C-alpha positions in Angstrom: 63.4 82.1 -71.4 65.8 80.4 -68.6 69.4 80.5 -69.3 69.5 76.4 -69.0 66.8 75.9 -71.6 68.3 74.0 -74.5 67.4 74.5 -78.1 66.5 71.3 -79.9 68.5 70.2 -82.7 66.2 69.1 -85.7 68.6 67.4 -87.7 66.8 64.1 -88.6 63.2 63.0 -89.1 62.0 60.6 -86.6 61.6 57.7 -89.2 64.7 56.2 -88.8 67.9 55.7 -86.3 70.7 58.2 -86.8 73.6 58.8 -84.4 76.5 61.1 -84.9 79.3 62.1 -82.7 79.8 60.8 -79.4 77.3 59.8 -77.0 76.4 61.6 -74.9 76.4 64.7 -77.1 77.5 68.0 -75.5 73.9 69.0 -74.9 73.1 65.8 -73.4 76.3 65.9 -71.0 75.0 69.2 -70.0 71.7 68.1 -69.0 73.2 64.8 -67.4 75.4 66.6 -65.3 72.9 69.1 -63.9 70.7 65.9 -63.0 73.5 64.4 -61.3 73.9 67.7 -59.2 70.4 67.7 -58.3 68.8 64.4 -58.4 68.7 61.5 -56.3 71.3 59.0 -56.3 68.5 56.5 -56.9 68.0 57.6 -60.8 68.7 54.4 -63.0 68.0 54.7 -66.7 70.5 57.4 -67.5 73.7 55.8 -65.9 73.5 53.2 -68.7 71.3 55.0 -71.6 73.7 58.3 -71.5 71.1 60.7 -73.5 68.8 63.5 -72.6 65.4 63.3 -74.1 63.9 66.0 -76.4 60.9 64.4 -78.2 59.5 61.3 -79.3 57.1 60.2 -82.1 56.0 56.2 -82.6 58.9 54.2 -82.0 61.5 57.0 -82.1 63.1 59.5 -79.9 65.4 62.4 -80.7 67.8 63.5 -78.1 68.9 67.3 -77.3 71.7 66.8 -79.5 69.6 65.5 -82.6 70.4 62.0 -82.3 67.5 59.6 -83.4 67.0 56.2 -81.7 64.7 53.3 -82.1 62.8 53.1 -78.7 62.8 49.5 -77.7 62.4 50.6 -74.1 59.0 52.4 -74.6 59.0 54.0 -71.1 59.4 50.5 -69.7 56.5 49.5 -71.3 54.0 52.5 -70.5 53.8 53.5 -74.0 52.0 50.6 -75.6 51.2 52.7 -78.6 54.4 54.5 -78.7 55.4 58.1 -78.3 52.6 61.0 -78.7 50.0 58.6 -80.6 48.0 61.3 -82.0 44.6 59.9 -81.4 45.5 59.4 -77.8 46.9 63.1 -77.6 43.4 64.5 -79.2 41.7 62.4 -76.3 43.8 64.1 -73.5 43.5 67.6 -75.1 39.6 67.2 -75.3 39.3 65.9 -71.7 41.5 68.8 -70.8 38.6 71.5 -71.6 36.5 70.0 -69.0 37.8 67.9 -65.9 41.4 66.8 -65.1 40.9 65.4 -61.7 38.1 63.9 -60.0 39.2 62.0 -56.8 37.2 58.8 -56.6 33.8 61.0 -58.0 32.0 59.2 -60.7 32.8 60.9 -63.9 31.7 60.0 -67.9 35.6 59.4 -68.5 35.9 57.1 -65.5 32.8 55.2 -66.6 33.9 55.0 -69.8 37.1 53.8 -68.5 35.9 51.1 -66.1 33.6 49.7 -68.9 36.3 49.5 -71.5 38.7 47.3 -69.1 35.8 45.1 -68.3 34.8 44.8 -71.8 38.6 43.0 -72.2 37.7 40.2 -69.8 35.9 37.0 -70.6 32.0 37.5 -70.0 31.7 35.3 -66.9 34.7 36.9 -65.2 33.2 40.4 -66.2 29.9 39.5 -64.4 31.7 39.0 -61.1 34.6 41.6 -61.3 34.9 44.6 -59.5 37.4 47.6 -60.1 39.3 49.6 -57.3 41.2 52.7 -58.6 44.6 53.1 -56.2 47.7 55.2 -56.5 48.9 55.7 -59.8 51.7 53.0 -59.7 51.9 49.6 -60.5 53.6 49.3 -57.0 50.7 51.2 -55.5 48.1 48.4 -57.1 49.9 45.7 -55.6 50.0 47.0 -52.3 46.1 47.5 -52.6 45.8 43.8 -53.9 48.0 42.4 -51.0 46.0 44.6 -48.1 42.5 43.5 -50.3 43.4 39.9 -49.8 44.7 40.3 -46.2 41.4 41.8 -44.9 39.5 39.5 -46.8 40.9 36.2 -45.5 42.0 37.5 -42.1 45.1 35.9 -42.6 48.7 37.6 -42.9 51.3 35.6 -45.2 52.1 36.1 -48.9 53.6 33.6 -51.1 55.7 35.0 -54.1 58.3 33.4 -56.4 62.0 33.6 -57.2 62.8 36.2 -59.7 59.6 38.3 -59.1 59.7 41.7 -59.1 56.3 43.6 -57.7 57.9 47.0 -57.2 60.1 49.0 -54.8 57.8 50.1 -52.0 58.2 49.0 -48.6 55.9 45.9 -49.0 56.2 45.3 -52.6 60.0 45.1 -52.5 59.5 42.4 -49.5 57.5 40.2 -52.5 60.3 40.8 -54.9 63.4 38.4 -55.4 65.8 41.1 -55.6 67.9 40.8 -52.8 70.3 43.7 -53.5 67.6 45.9 -53.2 66.0 44.9 -50.0 69.4 44.2 -48.3 69.9 48.1 -47.0 66.3 48.2 -45.5 65.9 46.3 -42.2 62.8 45.2 -40.7 60.8 44.3 -44.2 57.3 43.2 -44.1 57.5 40.0 -42.6 55.8 36.8 -43.7 56.5 36.6 -47.2 57.7 32.8 -48.4 59.6 32.3 -51.8 59.2 29.5 -54.1 60.7 28.3 -57.3 59.4 29.7 -60.5 59.1 27.2 -63.2 59.6 28.4 -66.6 59.5 27.3 -70.1 62.8 26.1 -70.8 65.8 26.5 -68.7 65.9 29.3 -66.1 69.2 29.3 -64.2 69.1 30.0 -60.5 65.2 29.9 -60.1 65.0 26.4 -58.4 64.6 22.8 -59.2 61.5 20.6 -60.0 58.0 22.2 -60.4 57.5 25.0 -58.1 53.7 24.4 -57.7 54.2 20.9 -56.5 56.7 22.0 -53.8 54.1 24.7 -53.2 51.3 22.3 -52.4 53.7 19.9 -50.4 54.6 23.1 -48.2 50.9 24.1 -47.6 49.4 20.7 -47.0 52.4 19.6 -44.6 50.9 20.2 -41.0 54.6 20.3 -40.0 55.8 22.5 -43.1 56.3 25.8 -41.4 54.0 27.9 -43.8 50.4 28.8 -42.4 48.0 29.1 -45.2 48.6 32.7 -46.5 46.4 35.6 -47.4 47.5 35.4 -51.0 49.7 33.9 -53.5 51.2 36.5 -56.2 52.8 35.7 -59.4 53.8 37.0 -62.8 53.1 35.0 -66.0 56.2 36.6 -67.4 59.1 37.7 -64.9 59.9 41.1 -67.0 62.6 42.6 -64.4 63.6 39.2 -63.5 64.7 38.3 -66.9 61.7 37.7 -69.2 61.1 34.3 -67.8 58.0 33.1 -69.3 56.1 30.8 -67.0 55.5 27.1 -67.8 51.8 26.4 -68.7 51.3 23.4 -66.3 53.2 25.4 -63.6 50.7 28.1 -63.7 47.9 25.8 -64.0 49.0 23.5 -60.9 49.4 27.0 -59.0 45.8 28.1 -59.7 44.4 24.6 -58.6 46.4 24.6 -55.4 45.3 28.2 -54.6 41.6 27.4 -55.4 41.7 24.1 -53.4 42.8 25.6 -50.4 41.1 28.9 -50.4 44.2 31.2 -51.3 43.5 33.9 -53.4 45.7 34.3 -56.5 46.9 37.5 -57.2 48.4 37.8 -61.2 50.5 40.8 -61.6 50.2 42.0 -65.0 51.8 45.6 -64.6 54.1 44.9 -67.2 52.5 41.8 -69.0 48.9 43.6 -69.3 46.9 45.8 -71.9 48.6 43.7 -74.9 52.4 43.2 -74.2 52.2 39.2 -74.7 49.7 39.2 -77.6 46.3 39.0 -75.4 45.1 41.7 -73.3 46.5 40.0 -70.1 48.8 37.3 -70.3 47.1 34.9 -67.9 44.4 34.4 -70.8 47.0 32.3 -72.6 47.2 29.9 -69.6 43.4 28.9 -69.2 43.0 30.2 -65.8 41.2 32.8 -63.8 42.7 34.8 -61.1 41.0 36.4 -58.4 43.0 39.6 -58.4 44.6 41.2 -61.5 46.8 44.0 -60.8 47.1 46.7 -64.0 49.1 49.9 -64.5 52.0 50.9 -66.6 50.2 51.0 -70.1 46.5 51.4 -69.3 46.6 55.0 -70.9 48.7 54.0 -73.9 50.3 57.0 -73.4 52.4 57.2 -70.5 49.9 59.0 -68.2 49.8 57.3 -64.8 47.0 55.2 -63.8 46.7 51.8 -61.7 44.1 49.5 -60.9 43.1 46.3 -59.4 40.5 43.9 -61.1 38.9 41.3 -58.4 36.4 39.0 -57.5 33.5 40.4 -55.8 33.7 38.0 -53.1 36.6 39.8 -52.0 35.1 43.0 -51.6 35.2 43.3 -47.7 36.8 46.3 -47.1 35.1 49.6 -45.3 34.6 52.9 -47.1 38.0 54.3 -47.2 40.0 51.5 -46.3 42.1 52.1 -49.1 42.8 55.4 -50.7 44.9 57.5 -53.1 44.7 61.3 -53.9 45.7 60.5 -57.6 43.0 57.9 -58.5 40.9 60.2 -60.2 43.1 60.8 -63.4 40.8 62.1 -66.0 43.3 62.4 -68.8 44.7 58.8 -68.2 41.1 57.6 -68.3 40.2 59.5 -71.8 43.4 58.3 -72.8 43.0 54.8 -71.9 39.5 54.5 -73.7 40.7 55.8 -76.8 43.9 53.5 -76.5 41.3 50.4 -76.2 39.3 51.8 -79.5 42.5 52.1 -81.3 43.8 48.5 -80.3 40.4 47.0 -81.4 40.1 48.9 -84.4 43.9 48.3 -85.7 44.2 44.7 -84.6 47.1 45.5 -82.4 47.0 42.6 -80.5 47.6 40.7 -83.8 50.3 43.1 -84.7 51.9 42.2 -81.2 51.8 38.6 -81.9 53.2 38.9 -86.0 56.1 41.2 -84.6 56.8 38.7 -81.8 57.1 35.9 -84.2 59.3 37.9 -86.1 61.8 38.9 -83.5 61.9 35.4 -82.5 63.0 34.3 -85.9 65.3 37.4 -86.4 67.1 36.6 -83.0 67.0 32.9 -82.8 70.5 32.7 -84.6 71.8 34.3 -81.6 71.8 31.1 -79.6 74.9 30.1 -81.6 76.8 32.6 -80.0 78.7 30.9 -76.9 78.2 34.0 -75.0 74.0 33.9 -75.6 72.7 31.1 -72.8 69.1 31.7 -74.0 66.7 33.9 -76.4 63.3 34.2 -74.7 60.0 36.2 -74.8 56.4 36.4 -75.7 54.6 38.8 -77.8 56.7 42.2 -77.8 58.6 41.1 -74.6 62.0 39.8 -75.2 65.1 38.9 -73.4 68.7 38.2 -74.5 70.3 36.2 -71.9 74.1 36.5 -71.5 76.4 34.3 -69.8 80.1 33.3 -69.5 80.6 30.1 -71.7 83.2 28.8 -69.2 81.3 29.0 -66.0 77.9 29.6 -66.9 77.9 32.5 -64.7 75.5 35.8 -65.7 78.0 37.9 -68.3 77.1 41.5 -66.8 79.9 43.4 -68.6 79.0 41.6 -71.8 75.5 42.4 -71.3 76.1 46.0 -70.7 78.6 46.3 -73.8 75.7 45.1 -75.9 73.3 47.8 -74.5 75.9 50.4 -75.2 76.7 49.1 -78.8 73.1 48.9 -79.8 72.6 53.0 -78.2 75.7 54.1 -80.3 73.8 52.4 -83.4 70.5 54.2 -82.7 68.5 51.5 -80.6 67.5 52.1 -77.0 67.4 48.5 -74.9 67.5 48.0 -71.4 68.9 45.1 -69.1 67.3 43.3 -66.4 67.7 39.5 -64.7 70.0 38.2 -62.7 73.1 40.4 -62.3 71.5 42.5 -65.0 72.6 40.1 -67.8 69.6 39.8 -69.8 69.4 42.5 -72.6 65.8 43.4 -72.7 63.0 44.7 -75.5 59.8 46.3 -74.9 58.8 47.7 -78.4 55.7 49.7 -78.6 52.7 47.4 -79.6 51.9 49.2 -82.9 55.7 49.0 -84.0 55.9 48.2 -87.5 57.6 45.1 -89.3 60.5 47.6 -90.7 61.2 49.1 -87.4 61.2 45.4 -86.0 63.7 44.5 -88.7 66.1 47.6 -88.5 66.0 47.4 -84.5 66.7 43.6 -84.5 69.6 44.1 -87.1 71.4 46.5 -84.7 70.8 44.2 -81.7 72.1 41.1 -83.8 75.1 43.2 -84.5 75.8 44.1 -81.0 75.6 40.6 -79.9 77.5 39.2 -82.5 80.8 41.1 -82.1 83.5 39.2 -80.1 82.4 39.3 -76.6 84.7 39.1 -73.4 84.3 40.7 -70.0 86.1 44.0 -71.0 83.8 44.2 -73.9 83.3 48.2 -75.3 81.6 49.4 -77.8 
């Protein structure tokens, strides 16, 4: 055994939050110090959530010091059925005995996964949809979608929306709104234009007016400066952008404009897909049919990496080998993904998402009376609390950070996002119980409701 191996302190069951002593505890502090010594400076989560994880079960995790937390981050949304769901674990173990990696060869596991994914689409869309398996991340899938549309249309530009996040690779970074991420990188992918993202309710700094109208005006104007693009890419809920929910009229108008002008519409469902908003894909709540759907994160339900694009067969113009990836044949992820859909159907998980979403909306509604809370917004199990300074309306980054620290100290893991990281975000597992939601919301309400100021500390 390595001298650096840490013995797990099993001091509390994984059924309720329990935190004792300072955070990080001594064992977490030691591992965090080792991480800082050896890992890239680009690491993010442990900077704001200073714990070292040891095990997880359902909606809970335990750190190496024995502290138990409700996990309302859930692997940034990849753990749709929580940590170590026993039936998904069993499916992975069974697959381990036969085949783990298959490139793009057909296999029983891959075929079952393909059919399971297609079964979640409307019948007419299913008949004209193809799947492409790409690299295992959402960014890989976005890159594949953009490449597909450029080849199919013979055009080069891409239109995105303010506040978008599509990844941090060279191309996906260019499609994202986060300026600080792309500023240090010179000569990013050219030909990307941004338009306002029109939301349900107020959306500070996202632009005024209906973004779809501005998009149509620019593209139909012979002197508008923007040639017809290869694609328009959009999210139904801008998760990393601060849980901004797209307005229905906005989404439908974007679809009308793109269809009328022959522009493929890519819907990025990396975070919203696989049931996160209460339907399998979020676009299904808007009454539209995109040309390309990007999915990743929760496809396996258990955190095993896999990513796909589902697209209209009319776009399938690329040649053999036009887009490849060594890890596109993850048989373990396929087996888990098939089992995840079976469990989601059997247990009516999408119904649970809608019920728990309504419960969260009710529990957090009173926070809007807090002068530091600009808005509480979300859909399904994807919620954000937008913190802003009541004196000038500026994003209250320090206050949001204090809320995150307070929540962690009392046993709840939440994340931050949005403009200047001033939105406190939650992404519970889709099978989270009402009791756990109630406990988590109580911790969060208490963390937000304490007197807030710019130097607030837990």
